[in-house]
Residue frames relative to the residue before (quaternion, step in Angstrom):
aa qw qx qy qz dx dy dz
M 1.0000 0.0000 0.0000 0.0000 0.00 0.00 0.00
K 0.2536 -0.7756 0.5640 0.1263 3.56 -0.74 1.09
F 0.2855 -0.7224 0.6047 0.1760 3.51 -1.07 0.83
R 0.0067 0.8058 -0.5905 0.0442 3.54 -0.69 1.08
L 0.2693 -0.7597 0.5748 0.1414 3.54 -0.70 1.10
K 0.0985 -0.7989 0.5926 0.0308 3.55 -0.65 1.10
L 0.2359 -0.7807 0.5680 0.1104 3.53 -0.54 1.20
P 0.4914 -0.6375 0.4879 0.3379 3.60 -1.00 0.71
V 0.4089 -0.7126 0.5216 0.2300 3.54 -1.09 0.77
P 0.4068 -0.7189 0.5029 0.2548 3.60 -0.71 1.03
P 0.5749 -0.5721 0.4444 0.3804 3.58 -1.17 0.51
R 0.6781 -0.5252 0.3411 0.3845 3.54 -1.19 0.63
Y 0.6583 0.5224 -0.3262 0.4328 3.60 0.89 -0.86
Q 0.6521 0.4918 -0.3281 0.4745 3.61 1.08 -0.59
V 0.6043 0.5315 -0.3577 0.4737 3.59 1.06 -0.64
I 0.6618 0.4935 -0.3019 0.4768 3.57 0.90 -0.92
G 0.6358 0.5318 -0.3228 0.4569 3.59 0.98 -0.83
F 0.6540 0.5036 -0.3110 0.4711 3.56 0.97 -0.87
L 0.6923 0.4885 -0.2862 0.4474 3.58 0.80 -1.00
C 0.6787 0.4806 -0.2932 0.4716 3.58 1.05 -0.71
S 0.7180 0.4585 -0.2659 0.4512 3.59 1.00 -0.75
M 0.5766 0.6513 -0.3737 0.3219 3.58 1.06 -0.70
P 0.6329 0.5159 -0.3710 0.4424 3.67 0.88 -0.66
F 0.6693 0.4934 -0.3007 0.4671 3.59 1.01 -0.78
I 0.6215 0.5236 -0.3345 0.4770 3.57 1.07 -0.75
A 0.6605 0.5000 -0.3045 0.4702 3.58 0.91 -0.92
L 0.6358 0.5221 -0.3272 0.4648 3.58 0.97 -0.83
A 0.6753 0.4973 -0.3001 0.4546 3.58 0.85 -0.96
L 0.6821 0.4752 -0.2974 0.4695 3.61 0.88 -0.88
C 0.6326 0.5132 -0.3359 0.4729 3.59 1.01 -0.74
Y 0.6509 0.5030 -0.3259 0.4659 3.57 0.99 -0.76
V 0.6061 0.5442 -0.3491 0.4633 3.60 1.04 -0.74
M 0.7347 0.4361 -0.2405 0.4606 3.58 0.90 -0.90
Y 0.8337 0.2569 -0.0880 0.4808 3.58 0.83 -0.98
H 0.2973 -0.7788 0.4991 0.2367 3.58 1.27 -0.18
D 0.8483 -0.1462 0.1014 0.4987 3.62 -0.94 -0.83
R 0.5025 0.6441 -0.4321 0.3819 3.61 1.21 -0.33
L 0.5477 0.6376 -0.3835 0.3828 3.56 1.15 -0.65
F 0.7441 0.4015 -0.2127 0.4898 3.58 1.01 -0.82
Q 0.6756 0.4831 -0.2912 0.4747 3.57 1.28 0.00
E 0.7720 0.2952 -0.1495 0.5427 3.60 1.17 -0.52
L 0.3746 -0.7575 0.5007 0.1877 3.54 -0.44 1.26
G 0.5946 0.6057 -0.3555 0.3914 3.60 1.05 -0.74
I 0.5940 0.5649 -0.3689 0.4381 3.57 1.06 -0.70
W 0.6581 0.5041 -0.3083 0.4666 3.58 0.92 -0.91
L 0.7030 0.5023 -0.2725 0.4233 3.55 0.85 -1.00
V 0.7291 0.3930 -0.2306 0.5106 3.59 1.10 -0.63
A 0.7106 0.4948 -0.2768 0.4166 3.58 0.78 -1.04
Y 0.6501 0.5461 -0.3344 0.4091 3.59 0.87 -0.89
P 0.6862 0.4653 -0.3225 0.4567 3.66 0.75 -0.85
I 0.6351 0.5222 -0.3399 0.4566 3.61 0.99 -0.76
I 0.6707 0.4844 -0.2965 0.4771 3.58 0.89 -0.92
Y 0.6352 0.5298 -0.3338 0.4520 3.60 0.99 -0.76
V 0.6569 0.5057 -0.3211 0.4579 3.60 0.89 -0.86
I 0.6867 0.4588 -0.2847 0.4868 3.58 0.81 -0.98
G 0.6478 0.5296 -0.3078 0.4529 3.59 1.00 -0.82
T 0.6479 0.5149 -0.3165 0.4636 3.58 1.01 -0.80
V 0.6478 0.4970 -0.3190 0.4812 3.59 0.93 -0.85
S 0.6493 0.5191 -0.3120 0.4600 3.58 0.93 -0.90
W 0.6613 0.5136 -0.2997 0.4572 3.58 0.90 -0.94
R 0.6659 0.4957 -0.3092 0.4639 3.59 0.91 -0.87
L 0.6420 0.4996 -0.3237 0.4831 3.59 0.99 -0.78
H 0.6192 0.5430 -0.3219 0.4670 3.53 1.04 -0.82
Y 0.6861 0.4755 -0.3015 0.4606 3.60 0.87 -0.87
V 0.5854 0.5556 -0.3810 0.4511 3.62 1.04 -0.65
Y 0.6596 0.4989 -0.2964 0.4776 3.57 0.95 -0.87
D 0.6509 0.5117 -0.3082 0.4684 3.60 0.92 -0.92
Y 0.6507 0.5224 -0.3097 0.4559 3.56 0.92 -0.93
Y 0.6305 0.5303 -0.3246 0.4647 3.56 0.97 -0.86
L 0.6856 0.4843 -0.2878 0.4611 3.60 0.89 -0.92
I 0.6471 0.5151 -0.3213 0.4612 3.58 1.00 -0.78
T 0.6921 0.4444 -0.2879 0.4905 3.59 0.98 -0.73
R 0.6677 0.4940 -0.3015 0.4682 3.60 1.11 -0.60
F 0.7908 0.1382 -0.0462 0.5945 3.59 1.06 -0.80
P 0.0460 0.8819 -0.4680 0.0331 3.60 0.60 1.11
S 0.6723 0.5549 -0.3196 0.3714 3.61 1.00 -0.63
L 0.6425 -0.5234 0.4001 0.3915 3.51 -1.30 0.37
S 0.6414 0.5338 -0.3307 0.4409 3.58 1.05 -0.70
Q 0.6873 0.4599 -0.2762 0.4898 3.60 1.23 -0.32
T 0.3217 0.7870 -0.4786 0.2192 3.59 1.29 0.16
R 0.6558 0.5204 -0.3286 0.4372 3.58 0.82 -0.92
K 0.6699 0.4923 -0.2983 0.4690 3.57 0.87 -0.96
R 0.6494 0.5233 -0.3121 0.4550 3.59 0.95 -0.91
V 0.6732 0.4915 -0.2967 0.4661 3.60 0.91 -0.91
L 0.6470 0.5126 -0.3320 0.4566 3.60 0.94 -0.78
Y 0.6553 0.4861 -0.3134 0.4858 3.58 0.99 -0.76
K 0.6399 0.5266 -0.3320 0.4506 3.59 1.00 -0.78
F 0.5696 0.5973 -0.3763 0.4210 3.54 1.12 -0.64
A 0.6232 0.5641 -0.3282 0.4308 3.56 1.07 -0.76
I 0.5873 0.5968 -0.3747 0.3981 3.59 1.09 -0.63
N 0.5618 0.5993 -0.3910 0.4151 3.57 1.13 -0.54
F 0.7367 0.4002 -0.2251 0.4965 3.55 1.05 -0.73
L 0.6960 0.4944 -0.2751 0.4422 3.60 1.11 -0.63
V 0.8004 0.2361 -0.1156 0.5387 3.60 1.01 -0.73
M 0.7196 0.4724 -0.2803 0.4248 3.57 0.66 -1.09
T 0.6860 0.4918 -0.3025 0.4427 3.60 0.74 -0.98
P 0.6779 0.4619 -0.3179 0.4755 3.63 0.79 -0.83
S 0.6157 0.5536 -0.3565 0.4328 3.62 1.07 -0.63
V 0.6627 0.4779 -0.3066 0.4883 3.57 0.91 -0.86
L 0.6531 0.5002 -0.3165 0.4722 3.57 0.94 -0.86
L 0.6161 0.5458 -0.3404 0.4546 3.59 1.02 -0.77
I 0.6347 0.5219 -0.3296 0.4649 3.58 0.93 -0.87
L 0.6897 0.4800 -0.2901 0.4580 3.58 0.79 -0.99
F 0.6893 0.4818 -0.2866 0.4588 3.59 0.93 -0.88
V 0.6096 0.5326 -0.3540 0.4684 3.61 1.07 -0.65
F 0.6705 0.4868 -0.3008 0.4721 3.56 0.87 -0.92
H 0.6560 0.5032 -0.3050 0.4727 3.58 1.03 -0.78
A 0.6795 0.5142 -0.2982 0.4299 3.60 0.82 -1.02
F 0.7606 0.3375 -0.1905 0.5209 3.58 0.96 -0.82
E 0.3462 -0.7755 0.4641 0.2517 3.57 1.34 0.13
I 0.0949 0.8287 -0.5407 0.1093 3.53 0.93 0.96
Y 0.8269 -0.1091 -0.0240 0.5511 3.50 -0.54 1.30
G 0.7001 -0.5190 0.2522 0.4206 3.52 0.99 0.94
Y 0.3393 0.7712 -0.4878 0.2283 3.59 1.18 0.31
Q 0.0265 -0.7509 0.6598 -0.0147 3.53 -0.99 0.98
I 0.4486 -0.7224 0.4596 0.2564 3.54 -0.64 1.14
Q 0.1449 -0.7645 0.6255 0.0576 3.53 -1.08 0.85
E 0.6420 -0.5412 0.3716 0.3961 3.58 -1.14 0.55
N 0.6606 0.5119 -0.3090 0.4540 3.59 0.94 -0.86
D 0.5767 0.5888 -0.3792 0.4205 3.59 1.12 -0.60
L 0.6375 0.5244 -0.3238 0.4623 3.57 1.00 -0.82
K 0.6694 0.5006 -0.2958 0.4624 3.56 0.92 -0.93
Y 0.7327 0.4257 -0.2547 0.4659 3.58 0.73 -1.02
G 0.6042 0.5421 -0.3520 0.4659 3.58 1.09 -0.64
Y 0.6444 0.5136 -0.3085 0.4752 3.55 0.98 -0.88
L 0.6633 0.5078 -0.3063 0.4565 3.60 0.93 -0.88
V 0.6079 0.5356 -0.3530 0.4678 3.60 1.04 -0.72
G 0.6990 0.4727 -0.2735 0.4617 3.57 0.78 -1.03
L 0.6646 0.5062 -0.3028 0.4586 3.56 0.91 -0.89
G 0.6571 0.5224 -0.3077 0.4479 3.58 0.91 -0.91
V 0.6672 0.4870 -0.2952 0.4802 3.56 0.89 -0.95
N 0.6612 0.5203 -0.3055 0.4459 3.57 0.92 -0.91
I 0.6551 0.5070 -0.3212 0.4589 3.58 0.88 -0.86
I 0.6511 0.5169 -0.3187 0.4554 3.58 0.90 -0.89
F 0.7527 0.4080 -0.2381 0.4586 3.58 0.68 -1.05
E 0.6220 0.5254 -0.3558 0.4588 3.62 0.98 -0.70
S 0.6389 0.5151 -0.3242 0.4705 3.58 1.01 -0.80
L 0.6541 0.5125 -0.3079 0.4633 3.56 0.93 -0.88
W 0.6761 0.4854 -0.3060 0.4622 3.61 0.83 -0.93
E 0.6560 0.5084 -0.3201 0.4569 3.59 0.97 -0.78
V 0.6327 0.5175 -0.3309 0.4716 3.59 1.00 -0.78
I 0.6438 0.5070 -0.3234 0.4732 3.60 0.93 -0.84
Y 0.6438 0.5196 -0.3159 0.4645 3.60 0.96 -0.86
I 0.6626 0.5008 -0.3049 0.4661 3.59 0.91 -0.91
I 0.6362 0.5200 -0.3297 0.4650 3.60 0.95 -0.83
E 0.6492 0.5058 -0.3202 0.4693 3.60 0.94 -0.85
K 0.6596 0.5030 -0.3067 0.4668 3.61 0.97 -0.83
V 0.6362 0.5120 -0.3303 0.4732 3.60 0.99 -0.76
K 0.6317 0.5223 -0.3278 0.4697 3.60 0.98 -0.82
E 0.6464 0.5112 -0.3155 0.4704 3.59 0.97 -0.86
A 0.6593 0.5096 -0.3096 0.4580 3.60 0.93 -0.86
V 0.6512 0.5009 -0.3127 0.4767 3.58 0.97 -0.84
A 0.6538 0.5059 -0.3140 0.4669 3.59 0.93 -0.85
E 0.6474 0.5108 -0.3151 0.4698 3.60 0.98 -0.81
K 0.6400 0.5187 -0.3205 0.4675 3.57 0.98 -0.83
E 0.6586 0.4997 -0.3071 0.4716 3.59 0.94 -0.87
R 0.6349 0.5304 -0.3254 0.4580 3.59 1.01 -0.79
I 0.6524 0.5057 -0.3052 0.4748 3.57 0.98 -0.87
E 0.6444 0.5127 -0.3212 0.4677 3.58 0.97 -0.84
Q 0.6378 0.5199 -0.3224 0.4680 3.59 1.00 -0.80
L 0.6515 0.5082 -0.3122 0.4687 3.58 0.97 -0.85
Q 0.6423 0.5162 -0.3231 0.4654 3.59 1.00 -0.79
L 0.6524 0.5051 -0.3089 0.4732 3.56 0.96 -0.87
Q 0.6462 0.5165 -0.3144 0.4657 3.57 0.98 -0.85
Q 0.6523 0.5110 -0.3104 0.4658 3.56 0.99 -0.86
E 0.6458 0.5054 -0.3188 0.4753 3.61 0.96 -0.84
F 0.6427 0.5214 -0.3146 0.4649 3.57 0.99 -0.85
D 0.6563 0.5124 -0.3059 0.4618 3.59 0.95 -0.89
V 0.6341 0.5222 -0.3218 0.4708 3.60 1.03 -0.78
L 0.6640 0.4972 -0.2952 0.4741 3.59 0.96 -0.87
K 0.6338 0.5343 -0.3289 0.4524 3.59 1.02 -0.75
E 0.6614 0.5223 -0.3012 0.4462 3.57 1.01 -0.80
K 0.6289 0.5606 -0.3376 0.4198 3.62 1.11 -0.52
């Protein structure tokens, strides 16, 4: 018997959001680590971006597994508050360690002479937190809009069924 881990597939809009935001996240983190050297040494771009993308992709996928779990566990509009509070925890469980991992990897391997500084931790964390808040809020709003549309459609369907039932009763008389 083979054990196969099947990760949930993020919606298309989240994939596009990730792909569009990642260059800016990588730029911001590279700037935190290398400051103006980033714009003077091409090698930093060629090495740092792929490393940040790999770590960022793993972090994003783990983040989505958690989000997917919460959406399936707390799917209704009445559970939005609980879902959002739990999602807030993901900032500390996945995002923060991911940013720290990026900084520590660059420091440990002295990639282009990088030496971690106290401010790097603060600004790296702020980059990750800021991006996460923006995108988590956007994804939650999209989810809520979809749920509201479903509720409205269900209400209309029920009203149609009631009208049909009333019509059928009148026809029988």
